N, C-alpha and C positions, 0 to 999 in steps of 0.2 A: 430463451434455451435455459439460462442460468437460473431463472426463477422456476421454471417448470421443473427442475431436478431437486430442488433444495430438499424438500421434505422427503421424498424416498430414499434418496442416498442415506440420510440420517438413518430414518427408521430401519433399512436392510442393515446398515453398520452395527446398529446396536443389536440387532438380531443376530449378527456374525460373532460379535463379542461375547454374548450370553448363550452361544450355541444352539440357537434355534432359528437359523436361517431357514425359510421356507423351501422344502424340497420336492412336494408333490407337484404334479403336472399342473392341476387345478389352480394351484396357489400361485404358481409361476405365471399361468396366463392371465390370471385375474390381477397380478402385480404388473404384468407388462401392459395390460389394458389401462391401468389408471396411470402409470408411470412414463410411459414412452411419448415424449412431445412428438407429434408428427407421425407416430406410428399408427397403422390402421387398424385400431382396436375399437369396434364398433358398439355402441349401446343404444338399444333402441328406446324410444320415448314411450311412456306407459300408454299413451293414447294410442299409439300405432299398434301395439300388440292386441288391445282390446279390439281395435277395427280390423285387424288383418290376423286372425289366428292362424293362418297358415304359412307365415313367415318362419323359414328354417334356415338351419345351417349357421347359426350366430353362436353357437354354444362354445366351441372350443375356437381360439384364434391364437395364432402365432405371429409374431411381429417380423417383417421383412426387414432385412438389414439396411435396404436404402429408403424405406419408409420413413422419412423424417419431415419436418417442417423445412420449406425450401425446395424439396423435389418436386419439379412442376410438371415433369413428363410421363407421370405414372397414373395409370388408372387401377384401382383395387377392386377385387370381387371376391365372393364368398360363396363357395359350393356347398352343396346339401351336407357334405361330410364335416363341414367345419373348417375346412383347410383355406388359410388366407392364401392368396394368390395375386400376382402383380401381373396386369396386363400392360405391356409396353405399348406404345404410340403405334408399333408396326402390327399390333395385334396378338402377338405371341402371349401364352400363358405360362407362368412359372409357378411351382408350389412354393411356397415361402420356406425359408430356412429359420432356424432357432435364432432369437434375437442375438447380435454381436455386436453392434455399436450404436444401437438407437438410443435416443435421449429421452429421459423420464418427465413426467408430469405429476401432478398430485390433485386429488380430489379437492374441489374447492370448500366443501363443509359437510357436516354430519348428516344433512337433509339428502344430499346428492349419494352419499353412501348407503343409506337407508333405501333409497329408490333403485339404486343399481342392484341391491341384494333381492328386492321384489322383481325386478326385470328379469335377473338371471334365474329366478325359479319359475318365472312364466316361459322363458327361453327355453329351459331344460324340458318343461312339459310339452313345447311346441315340437322340439327337436325329437323328442323320444316317440310322439305321435306320428310325425312324418316317416321316421325310420321304419316304423312297423309299417306304414301303408306302401311304400314305394322305394324304389332305387333310382338312380341318377345316371343317365347315359351321356356320353360326350356329343350326341347329335343334337344339339340344342336348337339349330338353326331348323333342321327338318321336322322336329317336333312343332316348333313354333307355327311352320306353315300347315301343319296338320291340325292345327286348333280349330275347333268348332266355334260358331258365332258366340255360344255361351261361355266357352272357356276364354274368348277375347275379352269378353265383358268382364270375366273374372280378373284377368291380369290386368285390365284398365282400373278396376277397383282398388287392386292392390298397389297400382301406380300411383293413384290418387292418396291412398292412406299412408304411404311410406315417404312423404316429402319432407318429414321433419326427423329423419333418422340420424343420430349425433353420436360423437364420441366425447367422452369428458376429457378435459384439460384443465390444467392449473386455472384457477379463478375464471372458469368459463367453460361454455360448452362449443365445441369445434363442430359446427353444422357439416353433414354430408348430404347431398341428394341422390335419389336413385337414377341410374342412367338407364337402365331397361329392366323389364321383367320378361323372364323366359320362362315357358312352359315346356317341362322335359317328361318323357315317359320312357318306361323301358322298353328296348326294341322287340318287336314281334309280339306286343302286348297291347293291341289296339283297345282292348275293352279296360285297361288298367286305369284306375282313377289317377288323373295328372297331379302332379306336384308342382307346387309354384315355388321356384328357386330365385331370390332376389339377386341381381348384380348391382353393386353399388359403385358409383363413381367417387373416386376419392377427390373431395373438394375440401381440402382443409383449409380453415380459417386463415387467412394470410397474416402475418405479423407485421406490423408497422412500428417503425421507431419514431417517436416524437422528440424532436430536439428543442430545447429552449436553451440559447447560447451554446452554439458548437463547439466553441472553445474548452468549455468545461471537459468535454470527452478526452482531451488532450492533457488534462490536469494530471496530478500525481495519483489521484484515486481511481482512474479507469484505464485508459488505452495503456497496454503494457502491463497491467496489474491484474490480479486475480479475484474471483468471488469465491470466498473460502467456505467451506462446509464444515460443520460441527454438529456431531451427534451428542446428545444429552443423555447420560445414564442416570437414572434416577432411583437406583437401588438404595434399600434402607441402610446398607454397609456404607454406602458413600457418604450419607448424612451422618452417621456415625463416627468416621473418621474425620470428617471436616470439624465434628464438635469436638473431638478429642484434640485436635490441633489447636482450634480457637480457645478452648478453655485451659489449655495448659499454661500453668504459672510462668510468666516470661522470667521472673526473677530466678527461677530454678535453672537447672541445665537445660539447654535447649533440646527440643526432640530431633531426632536422626530418624532417617528411613528405617534404620534396622530397629529401632525401638517400636515402631508401627507395625513392622512385619512380624512382631510377636504377639499382635492383638488379635482377638477372636473376629473381630471385623474383618480385618485383612484376610485371614483364612478363610473366612466365608465368602467374601468377594471372589478371592483367586479361585475357588471352587467353582463360581458361577463363570468366571472368565478363563476358563481352563485353555492354557496356550498362549495367553496373552499378559504373562507375567511383566514382561518388559514394559507394557503400557501401563499397567497398574503402578510398577514401581517409578516410572518417570512422571506419572500424574501426581504421586503422592510428594515427590520431590518438588515439584513446582507449587504444590499446596504450602509445603514448609518454607518456600522461597518467597511466597506471595503474602503470607500472613503478616508480615511485618512491612508490606509496602502498599498497603491499602490507598495510601494518600498520594502514591507517586503521580497518579492522575486524579485530580481533585473530581469528586462526584457531586451531584446535586439530588437531593430526596424530594420526590413529591409526596408529601404526607397524605394527600388526599386519596390519590391512587395507589399510594404505597409502593411507589417504584424507584429505581436508581436511574439517574441518566447522566450523560457526559457531554461536554460542549463539542459541538460540530459546527465548523463555521460559525454563524452569528446566533446560533439557537442550542436548545439542550435536546439532545436525542436520547430517547428511552429504550432505542434499540440497540444501543451499542453497549458491549460489555467488554471488560479486560480481564477475563479469566477468573482465576480464582481472587483476584483483588475485588472483584464485584461481589463473588460470593461472600467473602469474608465482611464486606461492607453492609450486606444484609444481616449477618449475624450481629455485627456492631449495633446496627439500627434496632435489631430484635430486642439486644439487652437494653437499649435506651427506650424502649417500649414504643417505637415509632412504626413498627410492621407487626402484623399479626402471624399466627402459627401456620395459616394458610400460605400467606405471602413467602415466609421462610421455607417452606417445605419446597414450593416451586423453585426457589433459588438454590437449594442445596443439590447440585449435580455436578457430575463430571464431565466436562466438555472435552470430546474427543476429535481432534481433527481427522477429517475423513476425505477432503476431496478439495480441488482448486480447479475452477472453471474461468478461462481467460475471456475477460470482456471484450476483447477484440474479436472473439468467436461469433460475436452476433452475426445473424444472417437475415434481415428482414428484407421482406419483399419491397417495401418502399419506406424512404426516410423522408420525414416531413418536419417542418418547423420554420422559426423564425430566428434570427440571430443579429444582434446590432454589432457584432464584431466580425463580420464574415470578410469584410474586406481588408481586414488586418492580419488574416492568417498567413502563417509563413509558408514557404514553397514547400516544405515537408508536410505540413499538416495538410495542404491541398494533395499532394500526393497519396497521404493516407486515405482521404476522402475518395478518390479514385478508386480505390481497392473496394470500397463497397458501391461502387457504381454511380457515385455523385459526380457528374462531369458539367453540370449547368448551375448557374447561379442567377438568381433574379434580384436585383438591387431595387429595392422601393423607395421612391422619395417620401418624406416626411408629409403627413396630412396638414401639419402646421406651416408648411412653406419653408422659407429659407431660415435656417438657424440663426440664432441670436448669441451664439456661443463665441467667447472671446479668448484667444490664447496667443500672446506675443511671443512666436517660438523664435524670432530673430532678435528680440530684444530683451525686454525686463521681465518676460515669461519664464526665465530660466536663471537661477542662481545656483551656484556651487560655493560652499564654503568649506575653507581648510581644517577648521577645528570645531569641537562640539559647542563650545561657547558662544562662537560666531555663528555657526547653525541655528541654535536656540534664539538667539537675539534677532536675528533676520526673520525667524518664523513671527516672533512677538512684534516686530516692527511692522510687517506685512499685516498681521491682525489688527493691529492699531490704527492703521491707515484705512483699512477697509471699515472697520467699525464706525470711525469717526465719520464716515460718509452714512452712516445710519443702514448699512447693508449687513447681511447675515453671512458669517465666515464658516466653513467646514473644513477641519484640518485632519487629513488622512496620514497616519503612521502605517509602517509596514506591519507591525502585530501590536498584540497587547502589551507585551513586554516594553517595546519602545514606547507606547502611550504612558505606562507607568514611570518609565525614566524620566520623561518630559514633565510629568505632573510632580516627580519629587523635586524637581529642579527649582532654582528661586525664580526662573524666568515666568513660570506658570503662575506663581504667586501674584505677579504684577500685571495679570490680564483682567483684574477687576472681579466683580461678583457675578456677572452676567455670562458664566461659562459652564459648560457640562460635559462631563465624561460619558461616551456612549460605548458599553462594553458587551461582550457576548456572555457574561454571568449575570447580567441583569435580569431580573423577572420580566416577563413579556409586557407587563402593565408599564414598568419603569422604562423600558426601551421605547414604546410607543409614545410616552410622554416626551422623552427627550427629542424623538425624531419629529414629532408634531411641532415642537417649538424650535427646531433647528433653523428653519427659513424665516425667522421674524427678525425684526429691526434690532441689530447691535448684538445679537445672539452669536455665541462662540460654541462650537461643538467640536471635540475632540474625540477622534475614534481610530480603531484599527481598520486595516483595508478590506476586511471581509464586508464592511458596511458599504463598501463602494460597489457592490453587484446586487441589483434589484431592490434596495431601499429608496423608498419613495419620500425625498425631502421635498415636497412640493410646495412651492412659494405661493401664499395667499396673502402675503402682506404687501399691500400697496405701496407703503414706504419704501420697502426692500426694492420692488420692481421699478420704481420710478428712480431710485438711486443706483440701478445697475445690476440688480439682481443678486443671486447668491454667489458668492465667490468660494471656490475651492482650492485649497492648497495640498499638493502632494509632496510628502517629505521624503520619499524614496523612488529609486527607478525601478518600475516594474520589470520583473523578467520576461513577462508577456505583454507584448503590446495590446492585446485585448483587454487585460485588466486595467491598463491605463485608460482606456476608451470607456470602460464602464464607470471607473471614477469620475471622469470628466463628464459623464451623463448624468451625475447627480446634481448638476445645475443646467440651466438654460432648458428646462423640461417645458415640454407641450408649447412651444413658441414663446416661452419667457426668456428675460435676458439673464446673463450668468457669464462669468469669468473664471480662469483657471490659471495657476502659477506652479512650477516645479521648484522646490528649494531643496537642495542635496547636499550630504555631507560627503566630501571627497573620499574619506577612508572607506565609506560603504561602497563607493564604486570600484576602488581597488579591491577591496575583499571580495565582492560579487562578481564583478564583471572584468576582473584581470587588468583593470588600466593602471597607468603608471603614475606615480606621484608627480604631481606639478604638471600632468600631460595638458591639462586644461588651460594652462599659461601660454600653451604652444598653439593654441586654437582660436581664432577670431570669435568673440563672443555671438556674433551672428550665425556662426556655425556650431555652436554648441549643441543645440538640440539635434542636429544632424549626427554630430559626432557621438552623441549619447545612443541614437538609434542605430547607428553601425556597431557599436560595443555590444548592444543587446542582441543584434542579429548574430554576430559571431557566438555569443553564449548560447542563443538557442540552436545554434547548429551543433554545439557540443552537446547540449541537452538531448537533442534528436538521436545522437548517436548511443546515449544511455537508454533512451526509450526502447530503440531496436534491440539493444541486449537484453532489456526487460521483456520484450515481447518474445524473443527466443525462448527465455526461460519460461515465459508464461504459457506460451504453446506446448512446449514439453510436458509441463505440469498437466495441462488440460488433457493431451492425450492420454497421460497415466491415468488419470482420473475416470476418463470414458471407458478405458480397459477394465479397470476395476469394477465399475458400475455395471458394465456388460456382464462380468463375471458373477456379481451378485445376482443379477435379473436371470442369469441362467442357472442359478443354484450351484454352481462351480465353486464349493468352498475351498476345494485344494489349491485353486487358481486364484480365488479372491483374496486369501489370507497373505500370501507373499506380497501381492500387489498393495494391499492393504498397509502393510508394515512400511513398505517402501514409501507411500506416500506420507505416513503419518511421521517417520523419521525424518522426511525432509521438512515437514511442517513444523514439528516439535522435536528437535534434536534432544536426546535424553540429556537430563541435567547430570553431568558427570560427577562423580564421587571423589575423583582426583583431577586438579588442573595442574598442567604443566606450564609455568611462564618462562618463555626464553626471553633474555634480555642482554642485549649486546651495548656495550659501553664503548662509543667513539670518542675518545679524549684526545683533545690538542695537546700535543707536547712540544711545542714551539717554545722559543725562549721568552715570549710575552706571558706565558702561563706559570713561569717560574715563581711568581710572586704568590701563586696559589698552591705551591708544591706540599706546604704543611698542611693547608685546610682542606685540598681536595681529598686524600685518603680518608681523613676523619669524617668528612660528610659523607662520603660514599660508603663508608662502614656502617654509619647511621642508617643509612638508606638499605642496607642489605641486611643488617643484624640488629637485634635488640628489641626492646618493647615498641620502639617507633618505626620500626623497619616495614618495608611493603609487605612482607609475609604476615607479620604481626598484625597490621591493619586488616588485611584479607581475611585473616583468621576470625577477627572480632565481627566484621561484616558479613561474613559467610561462614558460621560455625560449623554447617554441615558438610562443609567441604574439606579435602585436604589439598594443600597446595605445595608443589615442588618447584623452587626458583632455581634456574639455571643461568649462569651469567657467563658472557663472552667478553674479552677485553681486546680492543684495538688502540694503540698509540699510532698519531698520526702527525707528521710534520709537512712542510710545503713541497711543491713539485720539484724545486731546484735542489732538495735535498737528496735526491735519487735513490741510493739503495738503502738509505736510512729513512726513507719517507714514511713506511708503513712498519710498526713492530707488532706482530700478532703473537697471542699467548694460546698456546695448545696443549689440552691435557693428554694423560698417557694413553687415552684410548683414540687419540687422533681428532677428536671432536674440539671445536672451538668453545664449546659450552662445558660448564662443571657446576655441580651442586656444592662443592666446597668452598664456602664463603672466606674461610682462613686464606686459601690459594688465591683467591680473586683479590683480596686485601693486599696480599704480598705483591701481585702483579700491578695492582694500580699505584702502590708505594713505589715500586721499582721504576715506572714510567714518569711519574710526577717528580721524582728525584733528579730525573735525568732530561729535564726539559731543556731544549736547545734549537738552535736552527730558525729557519722562517727568514727568508731573504727579503721579503717586503711586508706590508701591513696585512694584505689579505692573505686567507689560507685555503689550502685545497679541501675545504669541506664537501665538495660534491664527489671528490675522490674517495673520501672517507667512507660516505654512505654507500658508493658504488662497491667498494670493498667490502664492507660488512655484509651486504645483502648478497654479494657473490660467494659467500662460504657455503662449501658444498660437501664437506667431509661427512662421513656416517655420524648420525647424531646432531648434525647441524639444522637449525631451524625446524625442528619436529615437535616443537611444544603446542600445546593447544592455543595458547596465547603468544604472540611474537611482537616484541616492541625494541626498537632502537633510540638510545639516548645518546644525542650529541652534545658534548661539552667544550665548548669554545668561548674564546674572547675576541674573536676576529671575524669578518664578513667573509663570504666565500668570494673567490674570482669571478670577476664580472658583475657582482653584485654589491660592491662597496658603495658607501655614502657619495654623494658626488662632491664633497669637499676632499676625498681621498685623491681626486685628480690633480689636486694642486700641491700634494705632498709627494716629494721625492720618495721612490720606491713604496708608493701607495699600493698600487696594483698592478704588477707586471703582466699579468694575464688577464687585463680587463675586458679584451674582445673575444678571444677564443681559447678555449682549454686546450691544451695540447693533445689530449687524448679524445677531444670531441664531445666531453660530457657537457650536458645541459642540464637545466633544473628539469625539463620533461622527460629527459632520460633516466635520471636517477630516481624520479618519483615512479616511472614505469617499472624500473627494477622493484622498489618497495611493494607496489600493488602486485606485481607478479607472485610474490610471497605472502601477500596478506600481512605485512608489517606495519604496525603502528608506530609512527614517527613522533618523538620528543626533542624539540629543540631547545636545549638548556643554555642560556647565555650568561655568560660572566660579564659582558658588557653590552647591555641591551642597545644603548646608543649607536654603536658600530655595527651590530647585527640585524637591526630592524629591517632593512631592505631584503637581507637574505630570507629572514624569517617570513616576511609577507609573500615573497616569490615563491617559497617551497609551499607555503599554505594555500596560495591560489591554485598552483599546479596541481597540488594534491586533491584539493576539492574539486576541481573541473575535470580531473581526469576521467575519461570515459569508462574505465574498469571500477570507478568508486562509486557503485551502484547503491551502497549503504550510507553514502554520503558523510563519510568519516572525515575528520579534520586533523590537521597538524596541531600538536599541543605546544606553544611556545612559552617556556617557563624562565622568567627572569631570575636567575641565582644570586645576583648581587645587583646593588645600584652602582651608580659611576662613582668612582673613587672611593668604593666601601670594601672592606675586607669581607671575603664571602663567610668566613669562620661564625661570625655572629648571626648570619642567617642560614645557618645549616639545618637548624631543627624547622624553619619555615619553609625551606626548600624541600625537605622531606614531606611535609605536610602536603 
């Protein structure tokens, strides 16, 4: 469905923006004929028309609202007046209504368009001739019975010649076969020349979904996500505006939207886009934003084909673009002489977001395919497959017989190291052991950044000369060479996980096979079991021998899977792999909740897009415009000219913070005012925007300080936030100088976060961006380091917060108000566990669909004054 609609919704959106949406019934009917996937819009083959000049009633066609791909119980017929009808299985006939929710399709190529035009001319001629000769009566059955032998022969001839009647669909013809031919004559006119009226059976070509590795469908790119539609405006004024922005001297004052609105190109384009000024302004704002960010996503230039591409998985895709960043990349390459005028003209467009179709909305008749990971799908993933009617699985044994794959799950096949030095040492130790046996080894890291980190370490240099890095940004010939050498004796190949799927590291080296085959090391725990199976499948291929080992870093497990520090030491080594799998299953359960939330959002977007597209097809401009605006703003929120930043400061004011009472106010003053302040830095980076900083301040002590626990500062308007930085500095100075209290080493950090997020006075938490900075030198209750248990008054509330607060509950408070959390530690050694627990809960929260993270900022090192680090902290 989504493939079939993409071209048409773009074209009609461009027409809407430029004020030339087709309005005549002929154009609407023609559009429906070419655009609605599964709708009954029939176009005869040219041969059929030549052989059957009496075919009638195909001139004017309207799409029935339920005539879609996937509707199996309908039979479509066309009467002599050109009205489309639906004949249900019970036999009743209904005149079709105007299109309301049908899905579109696109002509496959220009040849089909030319052919269709010729056919339409012939159809009009046939229809005009037939209407002059006869009329149609509803008594079709009686007329058929009254046919003469010659007439029945004529009917049979028509039946024979119309067996290749089809409708055009995206990238292919949807064939329909004739159901019956009826001979009709006007009542009481036995001498009238009979009219042959074809009735067509709607036999739409059924859609089949071909699946290669079913787990991919549940990845981040598909299920629960949308297929986004973008119309391209190629008006000369667009190219002119892009050139003005590109050629502007960056050493001068930066361009603003107001500057461009005074240009002639803007005025001319606005005349064409009458009524859509908000889109034009937003797109120009995006141009101004992206012109300095071309390299945010590294691009690759194919100089032969003169096209720009981006890394996708383990290859370069030239179908992917990054909005105006890609447009300006073409302008850069044009200036360098790498692309010609024609290529540049094609690139200078204004991409207008105009629709989002849910990938989950597919409705194929059959789902076919094979998958090497079917047996490791989660319960949730199998439940989703049942929604598509997949209830039966067939597991086929390998044609190569019993596998020669070796993985010692309960022994030395799993290693977990506590620090990065030991982690890298263990990897190198395993590599040396295997290569000394004249085997080949392939090491998989999570991503290219991890590969680069290992490559820059001294451990990598010690691996000798027979090693290669395999990366996505290599040229195809380079990648092919590294892959071909990977399974040879003593060869070491280091690569990111994307090469663990589908890459054929086939072993043809007899020395390697005789010594035990290719050895695979995986240095991270896959979030999906299916990915792990794929990586394991890079060895022991096609009956060959091979082995596998997991070498993991404990901090990665804590960060990604919410494991506890030192937890592995409480688990027997023989159960480590089971322990890892259980943690992964819990993580996947949380992930499935996020997917369902994404799915609900994608379904809503899909519905809105179909409503908008139906309005376009029906030429209902007054209905289409507000729907389009809603969709556009949802996909491309307007670039604001003014950004309000709400920042709450939760400052620990217990006795231990007294040592920072002099440094803290000056550091925060530098953060909020002056040339190195947040506002100043934002102004430099985003000169086209105006920033308003509003700050709220909370001083917090410990639970046992009772009425003195919280000290809030409130402005004259009743709000906790103020734009007056002098007042904020005074508040901070007052709180810092009165540091006292705190009856144990741990503090009520969770209570402080909860208190700040609960602010609900008029003007509280109304900014465009919201953030909370916690400044403390102590761990939260229940999250103190293990050594605190040995200290008197280490943590009075180590088991349960008296108000029932938990890490999960306060993170939920933060998520509810879309607040970004910054944990600023003045004693990182003491607050480490608190930071990790907050970060993990924040990252794994079901509402964190944008995958935000807690920013943990060390404000001082152990036993060091904060004042000397104030400027570093501000940076």
